[in-house]
N, C-alpha and C positions, 0 to 999 in steps of 0.2 A: 738265529741273529744273523746281522747283513754281513756279507762275505764282499771284500773288494775284487773289482774286477782289476783289467789291464790298465784302466783310466786312473781308477783310484791308487795304484801302487805307483805308477809313473808319477802323481800329483805328488804324492808323501814323498817317493823317492827324491825327486826334484826340489822339493824344499828343504831336504836333509842336506844336501850339496851345496845348497845357496848358503844354509847358515852356517854349515862348516867354513865355508870362506868368508863368511863375516866374522865369525870369533877368529879366525886367523888374523884378519886385518886387525880387530881390537888388540891381540895380545902384540901383534906387531908394533904397536901404536899408531897405524894407518888411518885409523877412525878415532875418534874421542869418546868417551864415555856418554857424552850428550848424543852424538850420533849413533851410538850403537845402541842406547836405551828403548827407543822405539822399535828397532829391529829386533833384538833378545824379548821384548814383551809379547810381539805377534809370536812368537816360539815358547810362550809359556814361562820365560827364564824372569825370575825376578833377582835384584840385589837385597838381600835383607841385613837383619843385623851381625849375623856371624860369617854367614857365607850366601853363596845363591839358592836361591828355590825354586826349584821346577815343578809345573803344576801340569799333570799328563791326563788328558780328555778321558774320560768314559761315557761315550753318547748316551744318553738316556739311561746311565747306570748299570748297562748291560756287559757281563764281560764271560769270556770263555776260560775253563780251566788253563788251557795254553797260556791265554794272555797273562790271567792272575799270576801263573808260575814265570813269565817275565817280568812282572812287578816286581817279584820276591828277587829274580835273579839281579836286577836295577838295584834293589834295595840292599843288597848284601854286598855287591860288587863296586858301587858308585857311591853309596850313603853311607850310614851305619847299622844297616841291618834293619830298618823298617821304614816303612812309608805309615802317610796319615793321611785317611778318606777324610771329605769336605762336604759341606751342607750342599754344595752342587754336585755330587756324584762323582768327581773329580779325586784324584789322588795326588799328594804332593811329597816332595821328596826335600830335606830342610839344609842337605850339609855336600851342596853338590860343586864341584871344581869346574870352573869355567873350561877348562882347554877339553873337560870330557863330556861337556853337554851333546857336541854333536854324535860323538858314539852311542849316549844313552838313545838320544834320537833314532839314530839307525836302527839300533837293536830293538825297539819299539816298531820301527817301519816294518821288521820281517815278522810281526805278529798284528800286523793291521792296527797298529795304534799310533799315536800322535799328540803333540800337545800345540797344537795350530789353535787360536780364538780362545784358549784358555785365560787369556788376560787381553788388556789393551782397548782401546775404543772400538768394540766390534760386538757382532751379536756371537755371545759365548756358548759355552757348551750347551744346546737343548736340553734339559731334565724331565722327566716323565715320570709318573706312578712307579715305585720300586718292585710292586707286584703286577705290572702290565703283562698280561699274556697268561696270568695264573689267577688273578682274583675272582673270585667267585660274583663279585657285583658290577663287572665291569660290561660295557655295552661291547665293545670289541677293543681288541691290542691297540693301544694309541702309538706304538712305537715307529709301526712304519711312515706314520704321518711325521712323527719327531725326524727320522733318517730323513724323508723327502724336504722336509724344510732345511736340515743339514745340508745336505747337498747343494741346495738351490742357492744359500745364503753364503757357502764358505767361498772367499776369494769372489766373492760377487762385487762389481767395482762401486756401485751404488750404496754399499753397505760396510766398504771397507775403511773409510774414516767417519765414522759416525760423530755426534757431539760427545758420546759418553758411553759407556759400555751399557749393552740392552741383552735382558734375561728374559728367556722364554720357557715355559713351562706347559706340557701336555698330559692331560688325563681321560680316561672315560668313565669314572665312576660318581656316583652322588656322594662318596665320602671320599674328600679331599686329603689325598696322601703325596701332594705336589707343592702344597704351599702356592697355591694359583695365585692368589689376591696380594700376593706380596712378589708380583714379577711384572717387567715393565709388559709383558705380552704373554696372556695366557689363554687355553684353549680347552674348553671340557668337550668331550665328545658327545653329541646328544643326538636325538630322533625325533622328527616333528609329527605330527598328525598321519600322515603318510606311511610313516616308517622311514622314510629318506635319512641318512646318516649326515650330520651337519656339526656345527661346533657355534658352541656358547661362546663370546668373545668376549675377555677383560682387560684392560690398559690400564696402565698409570701406576701399578704399584711399585713398592721398593721402599727398602729400610735406611739406613745411614742417617744424617745428620736431621732430614725431615722424612718422618716415615709417613706411607701416602698408602692404603689399601687401593688396590685397583678398581675401577667402575667396569660394570658390565655395561659394553657397547653396542653387542648384539646378541639377542636371543636366540637366534638360529643363521648362519650363515652356511649355506651349502658348500661340502665338502671340498670339490671341485675349483672354488675359487678362493682356496686359502691362501693361496701365493698374492693373488690380487690384492687382497684384504690387508695382508701383513705389510705389502709395498706403499698401499695408502696410508698407513699408519706411520710408518717410518719416513715418507715423504711430508707428513703434516710437519711429525716432529723437527726432521733437517731444516723446513721451512722458517721455524719460529725459535729454534731451541738458541740459548745463550750460551755461545763458543765463548763469550768473554768472561764469563763465571764458572769456575769450577762447581761451586755450591750450588748452581743452578743448571746443571746441564742436563741432569736425567730428565728422562721423559714425563716422571712422575709432578716435576715441577710444573711444566707446561700444561698438564692436563687439569691441575691444580689452579692454576692461573687463570686458562681459558673456561673451566667448567666442565663437566661433564657434557652438556648438551653441548657447546659450541665446539669441544672437541668432537665429539661425535658426528654432528654436522658437517665439521670440515672434511674428516676420514671419509664419511659416505659420498660427499662429494666427490672428492679425490678418487675414491673407490672406482665412480663410474667411469672417471679419464682412464684409470689401469685398465680395466675389464675390457676397452677398446683395442688394448695393445695385445692381446691375447698370449700373455705371458703366462699362464697357471699351466699345470702339470697336464699333459695328454694321461687319460685314464691308465693306457699301456705303460707309462712309467710307474703308476701307482703299483699296478700288479706287478711289474717287474720287482719292484720293492719291498712287497707284503709278503711276494713268494718267499723271500727269506725268513720271513717272521711265521710260517706255517707253525700249528702248533707240534709239539714232539709227539711219537707215537704212543700215547697215554694206552696201557694197558685196561681192559674192561671186565668186569667182574670180579673187582678185588674187595677184599673185606675192607668193612668202614671200622672194624673193631683193631682197639690197641690195647695189649695188655698193661697194666696202670700197676701190678704187683709190686713194681720199685717206685717208692714213693717219692723218692726225688727225680725219678725219672717222668713221674705221672704230672708233678708240678711243672717240671718243664714243657712239657706236652702243652698244659694246660697257657701258660705263659707268654712261651715263645713260638707257637704254632698258631696259624690263623689259615680259615677256610680256602681250599681250593676249587678253581671251577667243574676238576673234573673229578668223580668218585673214587674212592679210594688213596687221594692224594690229597698231600699237605703243604702249606708256603710254611719254611722255617726262617726264622730269625736268628741271626747268630750276634751275640752281643759283642761289641768291642768296647765294654765299657765295665772290664773291671775294675772294682773297689782298690783306689788306691795306685790305678793305673793311668792313663793319659787316654781320653776319648776318644776314638778314631786310630788310633795308632795300633798298628798289627807288625809284628814280627815279620821276617821273610821266610823263618819256620812253618809261623802260623798260616802265610799266604800259601804255601805250598800242601799245607795240612787241607786246609779248605779246598784247594784246587783239587785235590785228590778225592776228597768226600764229594764233591761236584760231578766229578769225572763218572763216579761209580754211583752215584744215587739222585743225581738231579740233572741228568741228560746233559752233562758237560756245561751247566750255563749258571751264574751267579748274576747277583744285583749288588749294588751300592746305594743303600737308600740314604734320603735325607738327613735323617738323625745321626750320619756316623756309624751304622751298621752295616753289617752284610746280609745277603738273602739267597737262600737256598730256594728258587723257584718252585720246583716240582718233584715233591720227595713221596715215594709211597709211604703210606701210614705204615704197612708191616715192613717198612725198612729203619722209621723212626729213632727203635732203640740202637740200632748200630750206627746210625750217624751222629745221636746222640753221646755213645760210648767213644766214638771218634774225636770229637767236639771238644768233649771233657778233657781226653788225653791230651790235645793240644790247648788246654787253657781256654776255650770259648764255648762255654756250657753253662755260662752265667743267667740268672733267671730275672731278667731286671726289664723286659721291654716298656718302656713308657712309664716305669716307674720312676721315684726319686733318684735314684744312681745313675739312669740312663741320660746324662746330663749331655746338652751340646755345648762346646767350648772351642772358639776359635784359639790359634796357637799364641796370641797375645803377645806379650813382652818379652817372653822368653825366645822368641823367634824374629817377629816382626817387628819392622824399623816404624811401623805406622802406629804401632801400639802406645797408648798410655799407662798400661797395668798389665799386670800378669793375670791369664786367665785360666792356665791349666791349676797351681796351687788352689784357687778359690774353688773348683769342680772336685779338686780331689780332696778337700776337708769336707765339703758338703755330702760328699758321696760316703767319706769314712764315719761322718757323724751319724748318717742314716744305714750304715753296713748292715745291720739286723735284718734280716729277709721276712721276719715277721713282723717288724715295723713297718717295712716297705710295704708290704701286702695290704695292712690295714688303712695307710694312706692311700694307698689306691691309684690312680693314673695321674702324674702331675709332671709336666715338662718345665723343667728348667735349663737355661739357654743363658750363656755367659761370653760376652763381647769385653776385648779388651781396649775397644776404643770405639769411636762414636761410627765407625763405617760398618760396623753390625755383621761380622762374618759369623758371630754367634748367634745369631737371629735373636737377639736378647728381646726385640719388640716383639715378638710372636711368643713368648717364653710366659706359662700359668704364672709361672715366677721368672723374671728376666734380671741379670745384672750387668750393668754397664759400669767398666771402668774409665777412670778420667784421671788426669792428673791434677791435683790442687795443690799448687805453691811447691812443687817437686815432689809432691808425696802422692804415693798410689790410694785412690779413692773410690769406694764402690757404691752405684745408685742400686736401688731397690727399686724393680718394678711389679706391678701385678696386673694380670688380667687381660694378657694377650693369649692369641692364638693363631695359629699357622693352619688351622683344619676349615672344614666348611663352615665353622662358625667365625671366622675369621675376626681377629680385633686386633688394635694395638694397645700393649699394655702400658699404665699410667704409673711415672715416676710417684713413690711414696712419699718421699721428704728428704732431708740432709742425706748425705752417703755415709759410708761406715769403711774402716780401717779392715783388712783382710780379715780378721779374726772376726771381727763385730758383723761382717756381712754373713758369716756363716751362723751366729748366734739370729740375726735377724731373719734370715731364712728360717730357723727352726722356730721361731715366735711365731710368725706367720703360718706353717703349717701345724701347729700346737692349737692356734685360735682357729684355723679349720677343723681340725679336731673337734674342736667344743661345739661348732654351730653348726657342723653338718647335718642334713637329713638324711634319712637310709638311701643309699643308691646314689648320692651327690659326689662328683668329682671335685677337687679344689675349686676348679674353674666355673662348677654349678653354683658352689656356694658362694665364692667370691661374687658373682653376679645375681646373686639373689639377696646377699644383705648388704652391699655394697663395699665400698674403700673404706670408710669410717673405721669398723671396728676390727678392721687389720691394720689400719696404721695405730691406733690404738694399742694394741696389741706389740707393734713394732716398737713404735718409741716411747711408750709408758705413760 
């Protein structure tokens, strides 16, 4: 993983000192909240319902054990003993005291972490496939490119005052584990007929009030031209963006209004101008950064055999591990979705425990997934039983990856001042309703996603079953959506009809699941059956 040099560390340390002075002036009353707000947002600090919330960047979802232990220390020292991992591979702390925020940033800086550009109208934390560098199906590790873009765009004056937030994702696999088409700008590493590496480019995706899937605007872009192309996209957006209307400021609105062809034409025209400026990365810079992502020293000649004599362990292996590119290794998914718990939440003690496991068994490396889980990317198959035992002792050996209880949910009205309804209790009740593991396994892959407001932090638009909390005359009301996907078969979910109260939405989800079980053909997922039979049979089951 990338290691800071003297320049990186100096930048982060200077930002901490700057923010410490800004906080001092705010507490002393020298600046107003309106003046302080844009300053704190540039440092990941939100003022929510009950306290300040700090969002810490985890670039492309990669962590070391040392960094995770620091996140545990912050949870224990400055919060209430836990953190919350998000769908953008960040971590949030929801009970922060303003006067302590600079101290937190200073401690983060000692382990090469920060909260820069995790909020505000900027290029946000660049995300990537959480199996990057380990996946058996990827062309190459996409994280060096994500790191190049992160370094090039952080504090870049042209990108510092964008019309609205801008989200980038990078992957290198035909299987989309990064929700590419739900991003403003997305890159899939591909190869052309000459086997040269480049990018398939997507633009104009996003969720929220007006969800759109990103358009493919370039089938192949030479890799060394990526920064010029990103600049061209941002310049076209900046030129036309509706800065006068917050609901129309995201780039997805511009792409939709101009149309795919015209937006692409303008980007390509601007791209020609930007190329002449010579601002792309020199190859030596890519080589400098990619050296930080060299594969670990994998052992050779390892056995592929796994002792499956313990049936519970065998089930965990089947459900929670996926193939690795190196023989004798596996990728381990660590569920943060215990039934009755809060999805994405992890205690300080659990963070320390996972850090210990990663240090001992995964080359000191972890990942945060888009589904609010953790990943141990490089585990020898012969060590899986010990890893399982250690995770089980920490309460982290649940067997539910991509099942009905592996629910994504935003913090909702329990924490967020923007929310209209609570998300966490709904997710908990659905998980409890389907707690029986045999029933979960029978239902199979089913991605449920819950948002407490139209901003869609819970990604309800991309759920096989999506739930959106709204305010209906002062009462929390929940709309049910069906048919969404954030994978390579991306699609927006469709609202089924009138909403439900908290208990009613749980019943509606169960009715939809039971209709799927009655209609499915052998081997079909919920999403497959929905797409085959259409909307009406499910609507009939839900509403009677």
